[in-house]
C-alpha positions as CSV (number, residue, x, y, z in Angstrom):
1,T,-0.1,0.0,-0.1
2,V,1.4,3.5,-0.9
3,T,0.4,5.8,2.0
4,K,-0.8,9.6,1.5
5,Q,2.1,12.2,0.5
6,S,1.4,14.2,3.8
7,G,0.3,13.1,7.1
8,D,1.6,9.3,6.6
9,G,3.5,9.3,9.9
10,G,6.7,9.0,8.3
11,I,5.9,5.6,6.4
12,D,5.6,5.7,2.5
13,L,4.7,2.1,1.8
14,I,3.1,-0.8,3.9
15,L,3.7,-4.1,2.8
16,K,1.9,-7.0,4.0
17,N,2.3,-10.9,3.4
18,A,1.4,-14.0,5.7
19,E,4.7,-13.2,7.6
20,G,4.0,-10.0,9.0
21,T,3.8,-6.1,8.1
22,V,6.6,-3.9,7.0
23,G,7.0,-0.2,7.2
24,V,9.2,1.5,4.4
25,Q,10.5,5.0,4.2
26,V,11.6,6.1,0.8
27,K,14.0,9.5,0.5
28,R,15.5,10.8,-2.5
29,Y,18.7,12.5,-1.8
30,A,21.5,14.0,-4.0
31,S,24.1,11.4,-4.7
32,H,26.5,13.2,-2.6
33,V,24.2,13.5,0.6
34,T,24.1,10.3,2.8
35,A,21.1,8.9,4.8
36,G,22.3,9.4,8.6
37,R,21.2,7.8,11.7
38,P,18.7,10.5,12.5
39,D,17.0,9.7,9.3
40,L,16.6,6.0,10.3
41,Q,15.6,6.9,13.9
42,K,12.6,8.7,12.5
43,L,11.5,5.4,10.7
44,V,12.1,3.5,14.0
45,G,9.9,5.9,15.9
46,A,7.1,5.7,12.8
47,C,7.1,2.0,13.1
48,A,7.3,1.4,17.0
49,G,4.3,-1.5,17.6
50,K,2.6,-0.9,14.3
51,Y,5.1,-2.9,11.9
52,D,7.1,-6.3,12.3
53,K,10.0,-5.1,10.1
54,M,11.6,-1.8,8.9
55,I,13.1,-1.1,5.5
56,F,14.7,2.4,4.4
57,V,15.3,3.1,0.8
58,T,17.3,6.0,-0.3
59,S,18.6,7.0,-3.9
60,S,21.9,7.8,-2.3
61,G,24.0,5.9,0.3
62,Y,23.9,5.6,4.1
63,S,26.6,6.7,6.8
64,G,28.7,4.3,8.9
65,E,26.5,5.3,12.2
66,A,23.4,4.5,10.0
67,R,24.6,1.2,9.0
68,T,25.6,0.2,12.3
69,Y,22.4,1.4,13.7
70,A,20.1,0.0,11.3
71,A,22.0,-3.6,12.0
72,E,21.3,-3.0,15.8
73,Q,17.5,-2.4,14.9
74,D,16.9,-5.2,12.3
75,M,16.2,-2.6,9.8
76,L,17.0,-3.4,6.0
77,L,18.8,-0.8,4.0
78,I,18.4,-0.2,0.5
79,D,20.9,2.2,-1.2
80,G,20.8,3.9,-4.7
81,K,23.1,1.4,-6.2
82,S,21.2,-1.6,-4.9
83,L,17.9,0.2,-6.2
84,T,19.3,0.4,-9.7
85,A,20.4,-3.2,-9.6
86,M,16.6,-4.1,-8.5
87,A,15.4,-1.8,-11.4
88,E,17.6,-3.5,-14.2
89,K,16.9,-6.9,-12.9
90,V,13.0,-6.1,-13.2
91,F,13.0,-3.8,-16.3
92,G,16.1,-4.8,-18.1
93,E,18.8,-2.6,-19.5
94,N,16.5,0.3,-20.3
95,H,15.1,0.7,-17.0
96,E,15.0,4.1,-16.6
97,R,13.0,4.8,-19.8
98,K,10.7,1.8,-18.8
99,A,10.2,2.9,-15.3
100,F,9.4,6.8,-16.6
101,S,6.8,5.1,-19.2
102,I,4.9,3.1,-16.4
103,R,4.9,6.1,-14.0
104,F,3.9,8.4,-16.9
105,L,0.9,5.7,-17.7
106,R,-0.2,5.5,-14.3
107,R,-0.5,9.4,-13.8
108,M,-2.7,9.3,-17.1
109,E,-4.8,6.4,-15.7
110,K,-5.4,8.8,-12.6
111,I,-6.6,11.9,-15.2
112,S,-8.9,10.1,-17.3
């Protein structure tokens, strides 16, 4: 489930399956900006008592302190390189163009 853009309590996606519920935070940062421990702490606070697992996704990378904290919290981290690899696996070589096309088509569906 994709949450509302505002008032989402810090959760962007909610993933559910038979094993439990996962709260996901997604942040788009410039490639030179790394997600730090304070970013991850916000996700922990937002997930407290609501979700079984946590995933933090960023378009950039993570500080060493953030990686240590994530390990302590049993939080999965997905960085920009991993996200690109996942997109290539799903969409193939032209993943950027294909992902843009899908996003454009979804917006058009909402309009019509």
